[in-house]
PyMOL Python script that loads the backbone (N, CA, C, O; Angstrom):
from pymol import cmd

cmd.read_pdbstr("""\
ATOM      1  N   UNK A   1       7.501  -5.804 -26.745  1.00  0.00           N
ATOM      2  CA  UNK A   1       6.962  -6.023 -25.420  1.00  0.00           C
ATOM      3  C   UNK A   1       8.003  -5.584 -24.389  1.00  0.00           C
ATOM      4  O   UNK A   1       9.165  -5.982 -24.465  1.00  0.00           O
ATOM      5  N   UNK A   2       7.582  -4.767 -23.432  1.00  0.00           N
ATOM      6  CA  UNK A   2       8.466  -4.352 -22.339  1.00  0.00           C
ATOM      7  C   UNK A   2       8.317  -5.325 -21.177  1.00  0.00           C
ATOM      8  O   UNK A   2       7.209  -5.599 -20.717  1.00  0.00           O
ATOM      9  N   UNK A   3       9.427  -5.831 -20.719  1.00  0.00           N
ATOM     10  CA  UNK A   3       9.424  -6.769 -19.598  1.00  0.00           C
ATOM     11  C   UNK A   3      10.101  -6.080 -18.417  1.00  0.00           C
ATOM     12  O   UNK A   3      11.191  -5.523 -18.547  1.00  0.00           O
ATOM     13  N   UNK A   4       9.444  -6.126 -17.279  1.00  0.00           N
ATOM     14  CA  UNK A   4       9.985  -5.536 -16.059  1.00  0.00           C
ATOM     15  C   UNK A   4      11.069  -6.454 -15.499  1.00  0.00           C
ATOM     16  O   UNK A   4      10.797  -7.614 -15.189  1.00  0.00           O
ATOM     17  N   UNK A   5      12.283  -5.950 -15.369  1.00  0.00           N
ATOM     18  CA  UNK A   5      13.357  -6.788 -14.816  1.00  0.00           C
ATOM     19  C   UNK A   5      13.037  -7.212 -13.383  1.00  0.00           C
ATOM     20  O   UNK A   5      12.402  -6.468 -12.636  1.00  0.00           O
ATOM     21  N   UNK A   6      13.477  -8.403 -13.009  1.00  0.00           N
ATOM     22  CA  UNK A   6      13.205  -8.926 -11.670  1.00  0.00           C
ATOM     23  C   UNK A   6      13.731  -7.986 -10.585  1.00  0.00           C
ATOM     24  O   UNK A   6      13.085  -7.815  -9.551  1.00  0.00           O
ATOM     25  N   UNK A   7      14.880  -7.384 -10.807  1.00  0.00           N
ATOM     26  CA  UNK A   7      15.451  -6.477  -9.807  1.00  0.00           C
ATOM     27  C   UNK A   7      14.551  -5.270  -9.574  1.00  0.00           C
ATOM     28  O   UNK A   7      14.423  -4.801  -8.443  1.00  0.00           O
ATOM     29  N   UNK A   8      13.928  -4.766 -10.629  1.00  0.00           N
ATOM     30  CA  UNK A   8      13.018  -3.614 -10.502  1.00  0.00           C
ATOM     31  C   UNK A   8      11.732  -4.033  -9.794  1.00  0.00           C
ATOM     32  O   UNK A   8      11.203  -3.281  -8.977  1.00  0.00           O
ATOM     33  N   UNK A   9      11.230  -5.222 -10.102  1.00  0.00           N
ATOM     34  CA  UNK A   9      10.029  -5.732  -9.428  1.00  0.00           C
ATOM     35  C   UNK A   9      10.279  -5.892  -7.933  1.00  0.00           C
ATOM     36  O   UNK A   9       9.419  -5.559  -7.117  1.00  0.00           O
ATOM     37  N   UNK A  10      11.454  -6.400  -7.576  1.00  0.00           N
ATOM     38  CA  UNK A  10      11.816  -6.540  -6.159  1.00  0.00           C
ATOM     39  C   UNK A  10      11.902  -5.174  -5.491  1.00  0.00           C
ATOM     40  O   UNK A  10      11.475  -5.015  -4.348  1.00  0.00           O
ATOM     41  N   UNK A  11      12.445  -4.198  -6.190  1.00  0.00           N
ATOM     42  CA  UNK A  11      12.561  -2.827  -5.679  1.00  0.00           C
ATOM     43  C   UNK A  11      11.177  -2.277  -5.336  1.00  0.00           C
ATOM     44  O   UNK A  11      10.990  -1.696  -4.267  1.00  0.00           O
ATOM     45  N   UNK A  12      10.216  -2.454  -6.229  1.00  0.00           N
ATOM     46  CA  UNK A  12       8.857  -1.969  -5.977  1.00  0.00           C
ATOM     47  C   UNK A  12       8.178  -2.758  -4.855  1.00  0.00           C
ATOM     48  O   UNK A  12       7.466  -2.179  -4.034  1.00  0.00           O
ATOM     49  N   UNK A  13       8.394  -4.059  -4.817  1.00  0.00           N
ATOM     50  CA  UNK A  13       7.797  -4.892  -3.767  1.00  0.00           C
ATOM     51  C   UNK A  13       8.311  -4.467  -2.385  1.00  0.00           C
ATOM     52  O   UNK A  13       7.542  -4.406  -1.425  1.00  0.00           O
ATOM     53  N   UNK A  14       9.596  -4.178  -2.291  1.00  0.00           N
ATOM     54  CA  UNK A  14      10.164  -3.724  -1.019  1.00  0.00           C
ATOM     55  C   UNK A  14       9.576  -2.377  -0.624  1.00  0.00           C
ATOM     56  O   UNK A  14       9.280  -2.152   0.550  1.00  0.00           O
ATOM     57  N   UNK A  15       9.405  -1.486  -1.580  1.00  0.00           N
ATOM     58  CA  UNK A  15       8.823  -0.182  -1.278  1.00  0.00           C
ATOM     59  C   UNK A  15       7.403  -0.322  -0.740  1.00  0.00           C
ATOM     60  O   UNK A  15       7.031   0.347   0.225  1.00  0.00           O
ATOM     61  N   UNK A  16       6.617  -1.185  -1.357  1.00  0.00           N
ATOM     62  CA  UNK A  16       5.245  -1.404  -0.891  1.00  0.00           C
ATOM     63  C   UNK A  16       5.261  -2.007   0.509  1.00  0.00           C
ATOM     64  O   UNK A  16       4.474  -1.606   1.366  1.00  0.00           O
ATOM     65  N   UNK A  17       6.140  -2.956   0.742  1.00  0.00           N
ATOM     66  CA  UNK A  17       6.256  -3.565   2.075  1.00  0.00           C
ATOM     67  C   UNK A  17       6.648  -2.536   3.129  1.00  0.00           C
ATOM     68  O   UNK A  17       6.089  -2.531   4.225  1.00  0.00           O
ATOM     69  N   UNK A  18       7.591  -1.676   2.813  1.00  0.00           N
ATOM     70  CA  UNK A  18       8.001  -0.634   3.747  1.00  0.00           C
ATOM     71  C   UNK A  18       6.870   0.354   4.019  1.00  0.00           C
ATOM     72  O   UNK A  18       6.681   0.794   5.153  1.00  0.00           O
ATOM     73  N   UNK A  19       6.121   0.698   2.973  1.00  0.00           N
ATOM     74  CA  UNK A  19       4.999   1.626   3.142  1.00  0.00           C
ATOM     75  C   UNK A  19       3.945   1.031   4.070  1.00  0.00           C
ATOM     76  O   UNK A  19       3.430   1.719   4.951  1.00  0.00           O
ATOM     77  N   UNK A  20       3.627  -0.237   3.873  1.00  0.00           N
ATOM     78  CA  UNK A  20       2.621  -0.871   4.728  1.00  0.00           C
ATOM     79  C   UNK A  20       3.155  -1.101   6.141  1.00  0.00           C
ATOM     80  O   UNK A  20       2.384  -1.069   7.100  1.00  0.00           O
ATOM     81  N   UNK A  21       4.441  -1.329   6.283  1.00  0.00           N
ATOM     82  CA  UNK A  21       5.038  -1.414   7.610  1.00  0.00           C
ATOM     83  C   UNK A  21       4.903  -0.096   8.346  1.00  0.00           C
ATOM     84  O   UNK A  21       4.608  -0.080   9.541  1.00  0.00           O
ATOM     85  N   UNK A  22       5.117   1.006   7.648  1.00  0.00           N
ATOM     86  CA  UNK A  22       4.976   2.335   8.238  1.00  0.00           C
ATOM     87  C   UNK A  22       3.527   2.595   8.654  1.00  0.00           C
ATOM     88  O   UNK A  22       3.271   3.105   9.745  1.00  0.00           O
ATOM     89  N   UNK A  23       2.585   2.243   7.780  1.00  0.00           N
ATOM     90  CA  UNK A  23       1.167   2.412   8.123  1.00  0.00           C
ATOM     91  C   UNK A  23       0.810   1.573   9.347  1.00  0.00           C
ATOM     92  O   UNK A  23       0.138   2.053  10.260  1.00  0.00           O
ATOM     93  N   UNK A  24       1.261   0.324   9.362  1.00  0.00           N
ATOM     94  CA  UNK A  24       0.972  -0.578  10.482  1.00  0.00           C
ATOM     95  C   UNK A  24       1.543  -0.022  11.792  1.00  0.00           C
ATOM     96  O   UNK A  24       0.889  -0.060  12.834  1.00  0.00           O
ATOM     97  N   UNK A  25       2.761   0.490  11.717  1.00  0.00           N
ATOM     98  CA  UNK A  25       3.403   1.056  12.898  1.00  0.00           C
ATOM     99  C   UNK A  25       2.607   2.250  13.445  1.00  0.00           C
ATOM    100  O   UNK A  25       2.645   2.538  14.641  1.00  0.00           O
ATOM    101  N   UNK A  26       1.894   2.932  12.556  1.00  0.00           N
ATOM    102  CA  UNK A  26       1.090   4.094  12.943  1.00  0.00           C
ATOM    103  C   UNK A  26      -0.391   3.759  13.090  1.00  0.00           C
ATOM    104  O   UNK A  26      -1.237   4.653  13.076  1.00  0.00           O
ATOM    105  N   UNK A  27      -0.700   2.483  13.229  1.00  0.00           N
ATOM    106  CA  UNK A  27      -2.066   1.984  13.489  1.00  0.00           C
ATOM    107  C   UNK A  27      -3.062   2.346  12.393  1.00  0.00           C
ATOM    108  O   UNK A  27      -4.216   2.667  12.676  1.00  0.00           O
ATOM    109  N   UNK A  28      -2.617   2.296  11.152  1.00  0.00           N
ATOM    110  CA  UNK A  28      -3.495   2.592  10.016  1.00  0.00           C
ATOM    111  C   UNK A  28      -3.680   1.336   9.186  1.00  0.00           C
ATOM    112  O   UNK A  28      -2.711   0.675   8.810  1.00  0.00           O
ATOM    113  N   UNK A  29      -4.936   1.013   8.905  1.00  0.00           N
ATOM    114  CA  UNK A  29      -5.270  -0.097   8.008  1.00  0.00           C
ATOM    115  C   UNK A  29      -5.612   0.524   6.658  1.00  0.00           C
ATOM    116  O   UNK A  29      -6.480   1.395   6.586  1.00  0.00           O
ATOM    117  N   UNK A  30      -4.960   0.102   5.607  1.00  0.00           N
ATOM    118  CA  UNK A  30      -5.155   0.709   4.281  1.00  0.00           C
ATOM    119  C   UNK A  30      -6.403   0.174   3.578  1.00  0.00           C
ATOM    120  O   UNK A  30      -7.226   0.982   3.148  1.00  0.00           O
ATOM    121  N   UNK A  31      -6.585  -1.090   3.442  1.00  0.00           N
ATOM    122  CA  UNK A  31      -7.774  -1.787   2.956  1.00  0.00           C
ATOM    123  C   UNK A  31      -8.135  -1.622   1.476  1.00  0.00           C
ATOM    124  O   UNK A  31      -9.250  -1.983   1.099  1.00  0.00           O
ATOM    125  N   UNK A  32      -7.275  -1.109   0.637  1.00  0.00           N
ATOM    126  CA  UNK A  32      -7.643  -0.991  -0.780  1.00  0.00           C
ATOM    127  C   UNK A  32      -6.422  -1.073  -1.699  1.00  0.00           C
ATOM    128  O   UNK A  32      -6.293  -0.285  -2.636  1.00  0.00           O
ATOM    129  N   UNK A  33      -5.538  -2.018  -1.431  1.00  0.00           N
ATOM    130  CA  UNK A  33      -4.355  -2.156  -2.282  1.00  0.00           C
ATOM    131  C   UNK A  33      -4.739  -2.814  -3.601  1.00  0.00           C
ATOM    132  O   UNK A  33      -5.264  -3.927  -3.636  1.00  0.00           O
ATOM    133  N   UNK A  34      -4.468  -2.107  -4.662  1.00  0.00           N
ATOM    134  CA  UNK A  34      -4.660  -2.613  -6.027  1.00  0.00           C
ATOM    135  C   UNK A  34      -3.736  -1.818  -6.937  1.00  0.00           C
ATOM    136  O   UNK A  34      -3.239  -0.761  -6.550  1.00  0.00           O
ATOM    137  N   UNK A  35      -3.511  -2.309  -8.110  1.00  0.00           N
ATOM    138  CA  UNK A  35      -2.577  -1.690  -9.037  1.00  0.00           C
ATOM    139  C   UNK A  35      -2.911  -0.224  -9.312  1.00  0.00           C
ATOM    140  O   UNK A  35      -2.009   0.604  -9.438  1.00  0.00           O
ATOM    141  N   UNK A  36      -4.186   0.095  -9.404  1.00  0.00           N
ATOM    142  CA  UNK A  36      -4.607   1.459  -9.708  1.00  0.00           C
ATOM    143  C   UNK A  36      -4.241   2.447  -8.606  1.00  0.00           C
ATOM    144  O   UNK A  36      -4.209   3.653  -8.853  1.00  0.00           O
ATOM    145  N   UNK A  37      -3.963   1.961  -7.389  1.00  0.00           N
ATOM    146  CA  UNK A  37      -3.649   2.836  -6.267  1.00  0.00           C
ATOM    147  C   UNK A  37      -2.152   2.906  -5.967  1.00  0.00           C
ATOM    148  O   UNK A  37      -1.743   3.459  -4.946  1.00  0.00           O
ATOM    149  N   UNK A  38      -1.351   2.352  -6.849  1.00  0.00           N
ATOM    150  CA  UNK A  38       0.101   2.434  -6.717  1.00  0.00           C
ATOM    151  C   UNK A  38       0.621   3.217  -7.918  1.00  0.00           C
ATOM    152  O   UNK A  38       0.525   2.773  -9.062  1.00  0.00           O
ATOM    153  N   UNK A  39       1.173   4.389  -7.631  1.00  0.00           N
ATOM    154  CA  UNK A  39       1.673   5.269  -8.688  1.00  0.00           C
ATOM    155  C   UNK A  39       3.194   5.284  -8.674  1.00  0.00           C
ATOM    156  O   UNK A  39       3.820   5.023  -7.646  1.00  0.00           O
ATOM    157  N   UNK A  40       3.768   5.586  -9.804  1.00  0.00           N
ATOM    158  CA  UNK A  40       5.213   5.693  -9.925  1.00  0.00           C
ATOM    159  C   UNK A  40       5.561   7.169 -10.086  1.00  0.00           C
ATOM    160  O   UNK A  40       5.153   7.803 -11.059  1.00  0.00           O
ATOM    161  N   UNK A  41       6.311   7.712  -9.140  1.00  0.00           N
ATOM    162  CA  UNK A  41       6.709   9.121  -9.174  1.00  0.00           C
ATOM    163  C   UNK A  41       7.854   9.317 -10.159  1.00  0.00           C
ATOM    164  O   UNK A  41       8.474   8.349 -10.599  1.00  0.00           O
ATOM    165  N   UNK A  42       8.130  10.561 -10.499  1.00  0.00           N
ATOM    166  CA  UNK A  42       9.201  10.863 -11.445  1.00  0.00           C
ATOM    167  C   UNK A  42      10.570  10.428 -10.942  1.00  0.00           C
ATOM    168  O   UNK A  42      11.472  10.173 -11.741  1.00  0.00           O
ATOM    169  N   UNK A  43      10.735  10.340  -9.616  1.00  0.00           N
ATOM    170  CA  UNK A  43      12.027   9.935  -9.064  1.00  0.00           C
ATOM    171  C   UNK A  43      12.212   8.420  -9.046  1.00  0.00           C
ATOM    172  O   UNK A  43      13.252   7.932  -8.604  1.00  0.00           O
ATOM    173  N   UNK A  44      11.209   7.664  -9.524  1.00  0.00           N
ATOM    174  CA  UNK A  44      11.322   6.216  -9.614  1.00  0.00           C
ATOM    175  C   UNK A  44      10.794   5.460  -8.411  1.00  0.00           C
ATOM    176  O   UNK A  44      10.818   4.230  -8.394  1.00  0.00           O
ATOM    177  N   UNK A  45      10.320   6.179  -7.406  1.00  0.00           N
ATOM    178  CA  UNK A  45       9.759   5.537  -6.220  1.00  0.00           C
ATOM    179  C   UNK A  45       8.242   5.490  -6.330  1.00  0.00           C
ATOM    180  O   UNK A  45       7.636   6.298  -7.034  1.00  0.00           O
ATOM    181  N   UNK A  46       7.635   4.537  -5.628  1.00  0.00           N
ATOM    182  CA  UNK A  46       6.186   4.394  -5.683  1.00  0.00           C
ATOM    183  C   UNK A  46       5.514   5.339  -4.697  1.00  0.00           C
ATOM    184  O   UNK A  46       6.119   5.802  -3.730  1.00  0.00           O
ATOM    185  N   UNK A  47       4.248   5.606  -4.973  1.00  0.00           N
ATOM    186  CA  UNK A  47       3.403   6.363  -4.057  1.00  0.00           C
ATOM    187  C   UNK A  47       2.081   5.616  -3.942  1.00  0.00           C
ATOM    188  O   UNK A  47       1.483   5.237  -4.949  1.00  0.00           O
ATOM    189  N   UNK A  48       1.635   5.408  -2.721  1.00  0.00           N
ATOM    190  CA  UNK A  48       0.348   4.766  -2.472  1.00  0.00           C
ATOM    191  C   UNK A  48      -0.696   5.881  -2.442  1.00  0.00           C
ATOM    192  O   UNK A  48      -0.511   6.885  -1.754  1.00  0.00           O
ATOM    193  N   UNK A  49      -1.788   5.711  -3.179  1.00  0.00           N
ATOM    194  CA  UNK A  49      -2.828   6.733  -3.245  1.00  0.00           C
ATOM    195  C   UNK A  49      -4.166   6.175  -2.768  1.00  0.00           C
ATOM    196  O   UNK A  49      -4.286   4.984  -2.481  1.00  0.00           O
ATOM    197  N   UNK A  50      -5.146   7.028  -2.690  1.00  0.00           N
ATOM    198  CA  UNK A  50      -6.536   6.689  -2.364  1.00  0.00           C
ATOM    199  C   UNK A  50      -6.674   6.059  -0.977  1.00  0.00           C
ATOM    200  O   UNK A  50      -6.806   4.843  -0.837  1.00  0.00           O
ATOM    201  N   UNK A  51      -6.639   6.904   0.022  1.00  0.00           N
ATOM    202  CA  UNK A  51      -6.796   6.464   1.400  1.00  0.00           C
ATOM    203  C   UNK A  51      -8.244   6.576   1.865  1.00  0.00           C
ATOM    204  O   UNK A  51      -8.503   6.658   3.066  1.00  0.00           O
ATOM    205  N   UNK A  52      -9.189   6.579   0.925  1.00  0.00           N
ATOM    206  CA  UNK A  52     -10.603   6.711   1.259  1.00  0.00           C
ATOM    207  C   UNK A  52     -11.134   5.598   2.145  1.00  0.00           C
ATOM    208  O   UNK A  52     -12.044   5.835   2.939  1.00  0.00           O
ATOM    209  N   UNK A  53     -10.604   4.412   2.036  1.00  0.00           N
ATOM    210  CA  UNK A  53     -11.059   3.280   2.859  1.00  0.00           C
ATOM    211  C   UNK A  53     -10.130   3.012   4.036  1.00  0.00           C
ATOM    212  O   UNK A  53     -10.368   2.096   4.824  1.00  0.00           O
ATOM    213  N   UNK A  54      -9.073   3.808   4.155  1.00  0.00           N
ATOM    214  CA  UNK A  54      -8.123   3.612   5.253  1.00  0.00           C
ATOM    215  C   UNK A  54      -8.798   3.915   6.584  1.00  0.00           C
ATOM    216  O   UNK A  54      -9.753   4.687   6.663  1.00  0.00           O
ATOM    217  N   UNK A  55      -8.271   3.284   7.620  1.00  0.00           N
ATOM    218  CA  UNK A  55      -8.872   3.463   8.944  1.00  0.00           C
ATOM    219  C   UNK A  55      -7.785   3.437  10.006  1.00  0.00           C
ATOM    220  O   UNK A  55      -6.872   2.612   9.970  1.00  0.00           O
ATOM    221  N   UNK A  56      -7.908   4.364  10.957  1.00  0.00           N
ATOM    222  CA  UNK A  56      -7.040   4.377  12.120  1.00  0.00           C
ATOM    223  C   UNK A  56      -7.629   3.437  13.157  1.00  0.00           C
ATOM    224  O   UNK A  56      -8.819   3.512  13.463  1.00  0.00           O
ATOM    225  N   UNK A  57      -6.812   2.560  13.693  1.00  0.00           N
ATOM    226  CA  UNK A  57      -7.260   1.612  14.708  1.00  0.00           C
ATOM    227  C   UNK A  57      -6.587   1.977  16.029  1.00  0.00           C
ATOM    228  O   UNK A  57      -5.362   1.951  16.149  1.00  0.00           O
ATOM    229  N   UNK A  58      -7.406   2.315  17.005  1.00  0.00           N
ATOM    230  CA  UNK A  58      -6.881   2.649  18.317  1.00  0.00           C
ATOM    231  C   UNK A  58      -6.406   1.421  19.069  1.00  0.00           C
ATOM    232  O   UNK A  58      -6.656   0.287  18.659  1.00  0.00           O
ATOM    233  N   UNK A  59      -5.719   1.662  20.174  1.00  0.00           N
ATOM    234  CA  UNK A  59      -5.200   0.571  20.989  1.00  0.00           C
ATOM    235  C   UNK A  59      -6.348  -0.299  21.490  1.00  0.00           C
ATOM    236  O   UNK A  59      -7.367   0.218  21.946  1.00  0.00           O
ATOM    237  N   UNK A  60      -6.187  -1.608  21.407  1.00  0.00           N
ATOM    238  CA  UNK A  60      -7.187  -2.594  21.842  1.00  0.00           C
ATOM    239  C   UNK A  60      -8.469  -2.552  21.020  1.00  0.00           C
ATOM    240  O   UNK A  60      -9.492  -3.078  21.459  1.00  0.00           O
ATOM    241  N   UNK A  61      -8.441  -1.943  19.851  1.00  0.00           N
ATOM    242  CA  UNK A  61      -9.602  -1.878  18.967  1.00  0.00           C
ATOM    243  C   UNK A  61      -9.430  -2.893  17.842  1.00  0.00           C
ATOM    244  O   UNK A  61      -8.313  -3.114  17.375  1.00  0.00           O
ATOM    245  N   UNK A  62     -10.515  -3.506  17.408  1.00  0.00           N
ATOM    246  CA  UNK A  62     -10.469  -4.468  16.301  1.00  0.00           C
ATOM    247  C   UNK A  62     -11.219  -3.895  15.105  1.00  0.00           C
ATOM    248  O   UNK A  62     -12.220  -3.197  15.263  1.00  0.00           O
ATOM    249  N   UNK A  63     -10.726  -4.198  13.913  1.00  0.00           N
ATOM    250  CA  UNK A  63     -11.441  -3.829  12.696  1.00  0.00           C
ATOM    251  C   UNK A  63     -12.351  -4.988  12.340  1.00  0.00           C
ATOM    252  O   UNK A  63     -11.876  -6.091  12.071  1.00  0.00           O
ATOM    253  N   UNK A  64     -13.634  -4.753  12.335  1.00  0.00           N
ATOM    254  CA  UNK A  64     -14.588  -5.848  12.090  1.00  0.00           C
ATOM    255  C   UNK A  64     -15.321  -5.718  10.758  1.00  0.00           C
ATOM    256  O   UNK A  64     -16.023  -6.642  10.347  1.00  0.00           O
ATOM    257  N   UNK A  65     -15.168  -4.585  10.080  1.00  0.00           N
ATOM    258  CA  UNK A  65     -15.866  -4.393   8.815  1.00  0.00           C
ATOM    259  C   UNK A  65     -15.078  -5.048   7.672  1.00  0.00           C
ATOM    260  O   UNK A  65     -13.860  -5.214   7.745  1.00  0.00           O
ATOM    261  N   UNK A  66     -15.795  -5.404   6.644  1.00  0.00           N
ATOM    262  CA  UNK A  66     -15.194  -5.980   5.442  1.00  0.00           C
ATOM    263  C   UNK A  66     -15.418  -4.973   4.316  1.00  0.00           C
ATOM    264  O   UNK A  66     -16.556  -4.599   4.032  1.00  0.00           O
ATOM    265  N   UNK A  67     -14.352  -4.540   3.685  1.00  0.00           N
ATOM    266  CA  UNK A  67     -14.498  -3.587   2.598  1.00  0.00           C
ATOM    267  C   UNK A  67     -13.308  -3.715   1.662  1.00  0.00           C
ATOM    268  O   UNK A  67     -12.362  -4.454   1.931  1.00  0.00           O
ATOM    269  N   UNK A  68     -13.374  -2.985   0.567  1.00  0.00           N
ATOM    270  CA  UNK A  68     -12.321  -3.007  -0.433  1.00  0.00           C
ATOM    271  C   UNK A  68     -12.906  -3.200  -1.806  1.00  0.00           C
ATOM    272  O   UNK A  68     -14.117  -3.360  -1.959  1.00  0.00           O
ATOM    273  N   UNK A  69     -12.060  -3.187  -2.794  1.00  0.00           N
ATOM    274  CA  UNK A  69     -12.489  -3.372  -4.173  1.00  0.00           C
ATOM    275  C   UNK A  69     -12.440  -4.843  -4.508  1.00  0.00           C
ATOM    276  O   UNK A  69     -11.467  -5.526  -4.188  1.00  0.00           O
ATOM    277  N   UNK A  70     -13.482  -5.338  -5.148  1.00  0.00           N
ATOM    278  CA  UNK A  70     -13.520  -6.744  -5.550  1.00  0.00           C
ATOM    279  C   UNK A  70     -13.050  -6.909  -6.961  1.00  0.00           C
ATOM    280  O   UNK A  70     -13.014  -8.028  -7.472  1.00  0.00           O
TER     281      UNK A  70
END
""", "prot")
cmd.dss("prot")
cmd.show_as("cartoon", "prot")
cmd.util.cbc("prot")
cmd.orient("prot")
């Protein structure tokens, strides 16, 4: 059984947090975070994929729809 070391899990968690911070800063709502949409590149960093449900939110605009994978 392969066990993911805690330090590596923290590394990936920080990468995901930074990615979502970047999206938020650019007014993008991702709306479909799941394991299948997080890929591991050859360099060891994660890549977020499948922006089909992502949405740009303009200034003073609210997202009122409910969507995502259940």
